[in-house]
N, C-alpha and C positions, 0 to 999 in steps of 0.2 A: 707484466706488458712489456717493460724495459727489454727483458729476454728475447721476447718474440722480436722487438726490431732489431735487435743485435744480431739475431740469427737471419733475419730478412736482408739486412745490410751485408752480412757475409757472404750469404748465398748470392747476391747480385755482383760482387767483387769477384768471387771466385768463377762463377759463369762467364763474367766479361772477360776473365783471362784465359779462359778455353780455347785452344786451337787445335785442328786437326793437323797432325803430323805425318806425311807419307814418308815410310823410309824405302829409297830404292835399292833393294838388295840385289846383287847380280846373281843371274841364273848360275847353280851349282853345277859342277863338272861331273860328266856322268861316269861312274866307276863301277868296277866290277866288285861284287859282293858274295863272298864265299860264307857257306852255312856247311861247316865239315865235321863230321864225328866218327870216331872208332873206339870200341870198347871191346874188353875181353871176350873172345869167342864170336864175334860179330864181324861183319864186314865192314869195311868203310864205305859211307854214304856221303855225297858231296851235292849239295844244290848251289847252282851258280845263278845268280840273278845281275841284273843291272839297277844301280841306284837311281832312284826318282827324284823329282825336284819336291823341296819339301812343302811347297804350294800347291802341288798337283792334287787333283781330287784323289782320295783314295779309293779302291774298288777291286772288287775280285778279279775284273777282266784286265785292270791295270797290272796287277801282280802277274797274272798269267803272261802277260804281254812282255813283263821284265825278265822272264826265264831265258837263261843262255843255253842255246844248242851249238852243238858243233865245236866244243873245246875238247882238247886231249889233255885228258887227266890221269896222273901217274902217281902211285903210292907204292912207296920201297921202303924196307925195313934194315937195309945194310946186307941181306941176303938175297931177297927177292924183290923184284921190281914187276909190278902188273899194271897195265892199262886198264883203265876202268870202262865199263861198257856204259852206254847213254841207255837208260832204261826208262820208260813212261807207265806211268799208274794203269793205264787201260791195258797194259801188257805184262802185268808182274807175274814173276812164276808163282806158283800154288804155294801157300803158307808163309808168304813174306809180308802179305797184307798188313798185318798188326804192327810187325817192326817198321815198317815204311811209314805206317799211320801214325806211330809214337812219333818218329824223327820229324815227321812234318807237323806234329801237334795237331791234328785233326783227328775226327773219328774214322773208322775204318769204312764206314758206309759211304763217307764223303768222298771217296776214292772213286765209287761209281759215276760221280756227277761231274769231275773235272780231269784233266790229263795232265797231271805234273810230271815233268821229265826232270830226272837226276843222275848222278853217275855213281857207280856201285859196281860188285862183280861177285862171281858166285865161287871165285878160285879161293879155295880154303888157305892157300900158301901165304896169304897177305890178311887173314883174320887175326884180330888183334890179340896180343898175348902180353902177358905182365912183364914188365922189365925193359919191354923194346921201346926203341924210339922209330916213329914213321913220319916219314917227310913226303909231303905233297908237292907235286908239281903241276901246273896248270898252263898249258900253251892256248892262248885264245887271242884270234884276231892280230898275230905277230906278236904279241905282248907274253912275257913270260912271269909266272908268279909263284912263290914257293913258301912253304911253311914246315915247320918240324912241332911234333907233340909226342907225348911220352905216355904210356900206359904204365902208373906208376904200381909198387906194391898196395894192394889192399887194404883197409884198415875196418877193421870189425868192430860193431858197437858193443860195448858191454851187456847191454841188456836194453828189452824195450817193456814198457807197462802202460796201462791205459788207467786215468784217475779221472773220477765222475766230478763233474762241476757240480758244487755245493746248490747252486741256484737254477741247475738244469738236470732234474733225475733222469738217469739213463742216457746221458750225454756227456762227453769229457773229449779231452786232447790226449793225443798218443805223446807217450814221455820215453824218453831214452837216457841212457847213461852212456858217457863217452869219456874214455881215457886217452888224452893228447900225448904224443911223444914229445919229450922233451927237447929243447936247443936244436930245434929244426923248424923251416915253414913247413906248414901243412895247411890245405884246403879241402873243403868237402863239398859235395852237392847231393842234394837230396831229393828223391822221386818215390811217390807211393801210389798202390792200387789196392782196392778192395775185392777180394776175391770169393767173399759170400755170395750165394746164389739169390737171384731176383724171381719173381714167380713165373717166368720163362725157363728157368733151370739154368740161365747163363750167369756168370759173373756179373756182379753190379757195374764194375769199371771193367772196359774193354781195353785199356790202356796206362800206362804210366802217366803220372801229371806230377808237374811240379809244385810246390807249395809256393807261396808268394815272395819269399826270399830265399830261394834253396840253396844258394852258395854262401859260405862263411869260410873265413881263415881262423887261425888261432892266435891272432894278434894280442888278445885278452886272456886267453888261456892256456897258453904255451906250458905243456908238461902237467896240467891239471886233469883232475877226473871230475865233472861237473854233470848235472842233470838238465836237459831243456825240453821243450815241447813243441811240436809242429801241430798245424791246423789240417783240418780236413778240406783240400782244394777243391773237391767236387761238387759240394752242395750249397755254393754261393749262387742260389738261382732261385727264381720266384716260386716254385713248389717248395722249398723249404722255409719254415718258419723264421723269420729274423733272429728269434732267440736261439735257434739251434743252428746256423749257419756256423761253419768251421769246426764243429764236433762230429766226433766218430760216435755212433750210437752202440749201446750196450748188444753184442752178440756180433759185431762188425769183425771181419778177419782182414788184418792189414798187413801186405808184403810192402817191406820197406826195402828202396833200392838205393844204398848208401855208396857214394863214389869218391875216391880222391882223385883230385885234378891239379894240374900243375899251377904255378904262378900266373902266366899270362893268361890261360884259361880261366882262372879264378877273376882276374881283374876284368876281363870282359863280362863274364857273366854276373859279376856284382854289379857293374855300372848298367848291364841291359836290365836286370829285374828293379834297381833302384828307379830307372827312368820309367819303367813300365809302371810301378807303382806312384811316381809323382807327375806323371806325363800331364794330368789334368790340373795341376796345382800353378796357381799365378805366380807362387814364389818358389818354384824348381828352377835350378841352375841349367841351363841349356849348355850341353856339352856334347863332343863326338865320342864315341864308344872306341876304348882302344882296341887295336887290331894285331893279331900274330902273322899277317899274311904280308909278304913284300911286295914292292913296286905299286904302295899306294892304294891298293886293295883294302875294302872293308871286309869285317867280319871275322870268324874266328875257323881254327883247325883245333879242333878239341879230343884228346884222348881222356877216356873212363876207365876207372878199374873198381867195378860196383863189387860190393859184398851184398847179400840178401838176408834178410831175417823176416819172421812173421810174427805178428802180433794179434792174438785174441783179446778184444775188448770186453774184459769183465773183471771182475772183483778177485 
């Protein structure tokens, strides 16, 4: 009985001290946001948007309205300099839909429903090549923005293998063995897709996707050979039983796209995906993403040097 009285008194004291606090946070300054990438054998692709106020209601229309049109975007590699074309998804060159959808992180069929404009080129002189440094220059509304990135020498995984989960027969994670070069900074980026066919005779996955934490560096394993696992990012949905989510099934054929990235790109990606994973947590620390774009712009200009390997999920 005494315990109940103490709880009642404590509740009264706490509730009497409760006060609604309204924090007046000033409007955020609108900034240019750059989402740009170039990888081996592919053209540069740049998506430009304007930043939105953190308290604005997020919607598809708001994101479409924030797209930037009319900028002059140039990419150079020291030998060639190409002004990119502004291209909209409703008028894509045939055969480019899958690559553009992958860059925009949407399904290819969604390109039929929205008109997203970005900057790219069909001039192969500026397609990504290993060992080159690429400079991005943007001229928009009288302001100039620039950045550089590199396509580094690719690094090949030692091996891939599938290991069945003891508690989930015919389900398991993809495992790989990596030997990291000693005495230098190295960072990596992981993407994957399954290419075994569905009932319609099409590959199960129509594009590459990132895992939940796709970017990592060698701070804790410089010069070591080690094994690590990655989950299947495609089956975290209502159709998949909870106990099977994150696993690859026996018989899946998985293509792994394993890229080297430089330090500024790693720092952006590591923070980006950390925030995506902890965004709903009340204990997450708010912070701005680092950027490698000049003049106060947000975002990243990223170079990738992928190597590819295929895993058949079986013993």
